[in-house]
N, C-alpha and C positions, 0 to 999 in steps of 0.2 A: 593549467590555469592561465588566462589571460584577463586582462582588465582594461579595456578601452575607456578611457576617461570620457565623461559626458557631463558638459558645461550646462549650467542653468541659461535657459533661453535658446540652446541650441535644438535643432529638429529631434535629435535623439533623446534630449531632456523632456521636449515638450511631449514626448511619446509616452512618458511614464504614467503609470496609473494614478486615477485620482482616488482618495481615501474617504471614507466615512468617518465621522467623529467617534472617539471611544476607543480604548485600547483592546488589544486581542487578549482577553484575560480568558480565564475558564478551566482549561486544564483537560485531560482526557479520562472519561470515567471506565473504571476498569471491569464493569458488569459484563459486557458482551465479550470484551477483550481477552476476559478470562476464560470464557467459554472457548474462544479461539484459540487461546494457548493450551487449553487442555486438549482439544484436538490437534493440536500441532504435536503434542507431547506422545500421541499414540504412536506405537511403532509402525513403520512402513518400509518397504523396499525401496531402492532408488529408482527401480523401473515403475513400481506403482505410483510415485510421486510424479513421474512425467506424464501419465495419463491423466488427460483433460475430462471432467466429467461433461456430460452432454449439457448445452444450454437450458436452465431452468429445472436442472435435476434437484430433487429434494434430498437434504441430508438429515433424516429423522434422527432424533435422539431419543433412546428408550433405555431400559435397564441394562446392566452390563450384561446380563444373561438371555436378553430377549432376542428372539429372531422375527424378523419382519417378512410378513406374507402381503402379496398385492392383493388390493382390492378392487374389485373389478366394477366397471361402470361403463357408460356408454361411450365416456371419451377416453377410455382406455385405461389400463392398470395405473395406479398410483400406490405410494407408500405413505402410509399415515402414521404418526407417532402417537402412543397412548400412555397414559401414568400406569405402568405395570411394575409387579416385583421383580426382584434380582432373578429370581429362579424361574420367572414364567416363561413359558414356550408358546409361540403362535401355533395353532394347528386347525386344519378344518373341523368345522362342527358336524355332527351327523346329519344326515340328509334330513329334509323335512318330511313330514308325515306325507304319505301316500294321498293325494288329492288335494293336498293344500298348496295354493300358490305360493312360489318363494318369495322371500322379503324384497322389497322393490330396491333395486339398486344393485344387486349381485349377491356374491357369496358372503357366508359368515364365517368367523374363526373364533377360536377359543384356546385357552392357555391351560398349562397343566394344573392351575390353580383355579380351574373353572371359571376363568376370566372371558366373556365373549364380547367379540367387537363387531358391531353392525357395520355393514357396507354404508357407501354414500353414493347416493345416486346423482345422475347430472342435473336433476331438478332440484337439488339442494336439501334432499330429505335428510333428517337427522340420523347420526350414528350412535349407538347406545353401547354401554358398558355395563356389565352386572358382575357383581363379586359373589363368591361362595356363600357369604353370610347372608345374602337375601336384602341387605339394607337398601340396594338399589337395583330392583328388578327389571331385567330388560323387556322393553315394551314391544310386543307384537303388534304388527298392524292388523286391524281387524276391519274388513271390507264389508261394505253392504251395498249390494248391486240391486237397484229398484227394478222390478218386474211387474207385467200386468198383474200376476198371481200372487203378488206379496212376498218375494223373495225366494230363496233356495228351497225352503221346505215345501211350498207348494209346488214346485215343479216336478215334471215327471222325469224318468231317468234318461230319456233321451235329450230332453231339454236341459237338463242339468249338466250332461257331458258336454253339450254344444257350448253353453256358457262357460263352463269350466274351461274349455279349449280356448275360447276367445279371450279368456282372462289370462290364462298362460301366454298366449302370443303377446298380448298387449303388455303384461308385466316384463317380459323379456325384452322387448323393445323401448321400454320405459314410456309407454304410451298411456297418456291420461285417459280415463274412463269417465265418462259423463255421469255425473252424481257420485262419483267415488269419495269417499270420506277415508282419511287416514288418522285413525285416533292414538293418542300416545296418553300414557296415564298423566294425570294431572299433577302427580307430587313429584315427578321428575324434576331435578335442578340440572341447570346446564353447567357443565364442567369447561376445563380448559385442555387444550392439547399442550402438555407442558414443553418449552424448548429449551429447559434446562437439563442437565445429567442426572440429578437426583431422582430415583423413582419414587412413584406416589405408592400408598397403600394397595393391597390387592383388592380392596372394597371401594375402589374408585368410584366417584359420582359419574353418571353418564356425560359424554363431551358432545359438544356441539361445534362443527365446524362450519366456518365461513367459506361455502364453496363456491361463492362468486369469483374468489381469488385463486382458485384451482387448489384449495386446500394447502397452499404453502404456507399460510400465516395465519394464526388465529386471532380472534378478535381481542383477547387479553392473553396475559402471559404472567409467569412468575417473576420475570425480569422488571426491575425497578428502576432501571436507569437505560440512558440512551448508549449504544456502541460508541467506542472512541472513533475519533475520526470523524470526517464530514458526514452530515445527515443526508438523507435522501432528498433529492430536490422536490419530490411530489408527495411528500408526507412531512408533518410537523411532530417532532419529538415531544411526547408529554412527559411531564415530571413525576409521573406514577405509571408509567409504561411505554411500550414501543409503539411505533407509527400505528396510527387506525387506518389501515389500508383497506378495510372491509366497511363499506357504507360511506357515502358521501362522494365518493369517486366513481367515474365510470371504469369499465373494464380496462381499458388501455392504461389509465392512470394508476390503477391498482397494480398491474403488471410491472409498469416502470418503477413504483415504489418498492416493490418486491425485490426487483432486480437491483436497484440502488442500495437496499439495505443488506442483501447479500454481498454486493461489491464492496460496501463500507466494512464489512466484518473481514472480507478476504484481506483488503489493504490494510487494516488495522493487526492483521497477523502475519502478514508475509515476512516482516522483518523480525519476528520474535527470535531471539538467541538467548543461550545462557540462562542466567538465574534471574533476569530483570523481568522476563515474560513478556506479554503482549501489551500491557496498559501502561508501559512506560516508554516515552521516546529514547531510542538507542543512543548511544554515545560512540560516535566513530572517528576516523582519522583518515585523511588521503595519504597514500603511499607515493607522493608526488616524487618526481627527479628519479625514479628507478627504471622504469621501462621506456619511459620518454624523458630524456635528459632535459634539465631546464637550467638555465645559466644563473638565474637568481637563486637557486637552491643549492648549486654546486659549483659556486666560484672558485674553491679551491682545486677543484678538478678540471674544470673546462678552460681556465684561464685565458679569459677574453673571449672565447668562442661564442656566438650568439645562440646557437642550436645545436642539436645533435648532428645534423647533416655537417655542418661545418667543422664540428669537433672531430668527426671521423674522417673528414677529407683531410684535416690536418695531420692525421696520423697515417696517412697513405691509402685511405679508401676502405670500403667494406670488405676487401679481400686482402688486406693487407695484415700480417701477422701482428704486426704492433697495434693496430686498431681493434683487430679481435681479441688480443689479450687484454687490452684496456677495458674495453667494453665487457667483457664476460667476468673480468674481476671486480667490476663495479656491481653487475648483477649478483655476483657471489657474495660480496659483503656488505652492501648498502643496507639490506634487509636480511636479518638473522633472525635464530630462535631468540636470541638475547633482547633484541628490540621487541619482539612480539611479547615475551613475557613482561617487560618493563611496561608495554602499553595495556596488557591485560591487568596488571598489578594497579593502574590507576583507573580502571572500568571501562577501557575501551572493549567494545564488542564487535564492530563491524570496521572493515577497511575498503576504502574505496582506491581502486586500483586503475591509474591512468596507463593506457595501451594506445600505441600507434598502430596504424593500418597495416603497416609491414610485419606485424606479428603473426597475421593470419592470410597476408597476401603478399609473400615476399618476392621481391625481384632486384636483384644486385644493382641494377641500373638505378635505382632509387637513392643510392648512397647510404644505406643502413646495414648495420650488422645483423646477421640472422642468428638464431637460437634462443630468444628470449622465452618462447612457450615452455621449455623445459625446466626455467627457474619458477615460472609461473605456476606450474603444476606442483612443484616442491612447496611453494610458498602456499598453496590452497590445502596441501595436505597437512603442513603445519598449523594452520588455521583450524582445520577439523580437529585435530588433536587438543586444540585449546577451546573447542565449541565455540569459535568464533565465524562470523560470516564475511561475506565479501560482495563487492560491486565491481564489475567490470566496466570501466568509461573509456569510449574512443574518444581519445584526447586530440588525436592527429588524423587528420583525412587527406587523401591524395590532393596535392595543389593548395592546401591548407584553406580552412573553413574561415580565417579571418587573417588580415592583413598585420603585417609587422608583429607577429608573435611568434617568440621562441618555443612555446609549448606546442606549437603544431608539427614539431619535427624539423621543419625547414622554414625560416622566415622569408617571406614573400611581400612584395609591394601590395599585392591584391589578392583577394581571396578567389583563387583560379578553381576551387571545388565548386563554385558556383557560377564560373564564367566559361569553364571548359566541359563540354558534355562528356568527352571521354574519361575524363578525370572524376566528373560526378557519378557517372555510371560504375566506374571501379570502386567509389565510395561505398555505394549502395552494395555492391557485391561483398564489401569488407564488412558491412554490418550484417549481413545474413551469414557470412562466415565465422564472425565472432559468436553469434547465436549457436552456430554449430559447434564451436569449441567448448562453449558453456554447457551444452547437451553432452558432448563426448568426457568433459570432466564429471559430469553428474552420475555417469553410468560406471564410473571406477570407484569402487569401494573406498580407495583413499582419499577420494576428493568429492563426493558425493553430498549433497545437501548443504555446500558451502556458498556457492554463488546464488545470491538471491535477486539479483538485479544487474540490469546492464543500461549503459548511457549511449545513444547513438552518435551524439556529436557534441563537443564541449564548447560553449560560448561562441556560437557561430556569429558572424558579423551580422547585425541585425537589419543592414541596407537591403539584405535579401531574404527578408521575412517573406514576402509576397510575390516574389519574382518568379521565372520559370526556366530554369530549376532554380528552387528557393526553399527556406527552411520549412514553411508551412507544405508546401508540396512533397517535401521529403518525409516528414513524420505522417502524413496521411497515407504515402505509398507503403512506408516501411513497417509500421506497426502491423497491419494484416500479414505481412511476409514472414516477420519474426515471429508472430502468434502461431504460425504453421509449425515453427521448430520448437518454440518454448511456450508451454500455456501460460496463462495468467496465474495458475496456481502456484506455478514453480518459480516464475521470474518475474519481478516487476521491471517497467519501463521507467526510466527517467529521463525527462525532455528538459533540456536547457535552451534558456530564452535569452541567451546574450547578455552575459556578465552581471554586474551587481545590480543593475537597475531592474525594477519589477516592471515588467511589460504588458500593458493593458490588452494589447492585441492578441499577444499568446494566450494571456489569462482567459479572455473572452472565447478565443477559438476552443481551446482545451474545454473549458466550462460547455460550450455548445456541442462539441464532439461526445463528450460524456452522457450529454442529454439524449443526442440523437442517436448514438450507437453504444449503448451502455455495455453490451456484452464485450464489444471489440476493445472498447477503452477502459475496461476494468483494470485495476493495477497499474494505471499510467500516471504518473506522479509529476508535480511541477517540481522541477530541480531549481531552487533559489540559491544565489549566490549573494552573500550579504558582507561587504566590507566597510570600513570606514577610511581605508586609504585608498590609494589608485584614482585619485580625482575628488575626493570627498573632502577629508580633514586638511589634505595638502593641495586645496584648489588654489590657484594663483591670489596671491594677496592675503590668505588667510593665515592668521595666527593661532597656533594649537595651545589649547588649555586643558590641565588634568581632569577637568570635569566634563570634556566635552563628549568624551566617549560613553561616560556612564549616562549623560543625559541623552543621546542617541540610541543607545540600548535600551533604556527604559522608557523613554517618552517618544521618540521619533520613529523608532524600527517597528514597534507595535502596528503604528499607523501605515507604514510601508507594506506589512503583511495583512494588513485588514482586508484588502479586496480578496485576496486568496481565500480567506477564512469564509468571508460573507458569500464567496461563489461556491462554497463546499467543495474545494479541491484538495485532495491528498498532497501533502507537502513534504519534500525532502530537503534540508538545507545542505546542499551538496559541498558548499565551501564557504568558510568564514575564518576569520583569524583574530589574533589581537595587534594587528598592526594599526598604527596610527598614522602612518605617513610621515612621522618625525622621529624616526631612529628608535632604539630600545630605551624603555622607560622604567626597567627595572622589574624583577622577578614578582615582587609584591603586588604591583600595578597590573601586570599581565595577568596574575592568577585572579584577582577580583574581577578585571575584565571578563575573562573566560567564564568565571562562574556566573555572573550576571547574564552573559549570553545563554548559558545552559537554562537559567531560569526563566528566559524568554520562551527558549524553545519548548520547555515543558508545560509553560502556561498557556500556549497558543494552540487552539484547537484544529487538528488537521496536521499538524506536524508530527511525522512519524519518527524522526531521528535526524542527525546532523553528522557531517564529517568535518573535522578541524583540517584546515591547511597550513603545514603539513606535518608530518611525523618527525622528519630530522633534515638537518641541512649539513654541507660540507663547507667550512669555511677557513680561512687562515687569517693570520695576524695581519695582513695586509688587505683583508677583504673582509669587512665588518658588516653588523646589520644596517648601519648608517648608510650603507651603499646600496641598499635595497633588498638584502637578504633577510626574509621574514623570520620571525622566532617561532622555532618548531615547538611541537607539542612537548617532546621529551624536555626541550630547554626550560618551557614554562613550568613543568612539572618537576625539575630537577632537585627541588628541595625535599621531594619525598611526599608533597601533598597529594592526598588522594580525592578524586572527585567522588563525593559521597552520593550514595544511591538516592538520597533526599533531595540532591540538586538535580537530578534527572527524572524527579517526579514519584518516585517508589513511595509507598505508604507502609513499608514493613515496620513491625514493632520496634525493631532495634535501631531503625533510622527513621524518626518521624519526619513527615513531610514539612517542608519550608510553607512560610506564610503566602506564597505565592510568587510573582514576578519580582525581581530586584527585591528581596525582603530587607537590605539594608539601606534602602534608599526611601526618601519620604516622596512619594509619588505625586503627592498634593502640589508639590512645587515644580511639577513639569510645566513646560511653557504651552501657551495655547497652540493647539494643533488646528488648523483651518481645513475642512474638507475641500479637496480638490486643488490643494497648493502643495502638497508634500511630495518633495523630491528626495532621491537618495543623497543628493548632494547639499540638502539643506543643513544649515547649521543648529546647533541646540546648545543652550544654556539654561541651568537651573534658575529659577526664580528665586530671588533673594529675600522678598517682601512676602 
């Protein structure tokens, strides 16, 4: 974690996003998230989860006992889903009578309960379903071919044979016949292709598929709510159904809307864990100070050393037995099963784990002790035993990605990672190697399905956003490379945009890339870091009051998040804390502060979860929080208070949901927030009148 202060009026501050009026209320609908949760609950092998489905592949949902067969058409085989019974089986229908042309569009199929499904042709002809009861009989196409002699009956044997042959040829190639009519019974009613998991009765009505969108999305659906997370950019969510992607949009727009809807469902489900399911923002914590030592978190251990490199050097260097013993003892004892059990007891389901490049690309000349990967493996195994998930974040890159930060492993006066070509290239290789390590962990039965995300670089210096090499160039180059190793269905990518400020350039770029390259940028999240310390509350000349942080959380911070919400970006709050910049303010204050923040995350559309900074610290009587050591989550919750599921957005019967954001505060007393003028350093005070 690093927090370069950004003062109002500075170039950095002026680059912050402008914001629209109104608070980021709303919350996440569980409708589609619940479906994603059900899919995530299906058993699968580690290897199968690593296989990426082809772009645009359909994942049809049918009865539990149904088997899908391909529907032939001129555009190639597709899978379609129909409302069929649990025991139904799809099987080929008997061949059509000799001399009769086959139905237009290809093969027909039937089930053991005499349910037939008609094929869908490239010309958009209807598919029909008929039940055994005969309530909805399948419509047979009746062709009338005008001839000079008045039709089929008047033709001779040779003529009939020739016309029949021509008709067969035209049908196979789906060629229209001049004067041809396709008649369907007038009493047929249009039905829907159900997208839910519940099967329909065997006597289902005929279905009508909007084939202009490739058969991927029906015009109507049994779903009554929009999926959680951001809505597709090219479709508007209706209050009574999903986006109307068929009709009113051209073919490319329909395809874009379909892809965006599919990506939104994936992004809402990729972090699902434990009992909270997919409809609830997860509650996570950072394991800061463990595999990357930070002096602010470990003052009792580091004894004045500014970073891990300096601490190791003070003990004789990376090959000295004293340094090796000290670092390995820290890895062994700082995170144990005891801490994980305590975290789980208060509701934590996810851990963000900062790592240094030397974990995957070790060179003793860098000045760091080796061997951390063994402890990481053990931790991931512990997390799996507790049904918890992890994100691995590359906190430190060769040469440092930001100046004067101890969290980069070695504090430097400049961000050499962006200034030295060799160091930058080595950093890119470290990103790929970390992705490879995640893949390796996922193929081990002890640690499979634990790591659900990775971060490329933590809080890079924003001066290098558009340089070469720079942040934007790094992200554009490495996302395709990482996706060759880790498919989007397996691992989210979290992109950091330089500290606690919301960066408008990064937001606009990520929005554009997700629109231009939706398949490649699926499951790529905006990693927001939101703090009230480190240059906000404690800005020069500012006097802190106890109501400042509640006002900022409930009134100002929703406006800070509003541009991300309006852009439809999926968001992870990668770091936040209860720090005020003015030392410890008591456990009761800190718990209220934390719960207000959790209510904000749960009330903001697009936020999938959050990671508190950090889980524990090592302090001594001579080194207190007044000197910069942040309050840890275990300290804040030391009184035994549990983070109720209701504060994370759950709607279970045992934990009724809260009334929304900051339920204990009177939001009518929020000060006026003017669009275009909100900065993360702005002060905030409740109105008294």
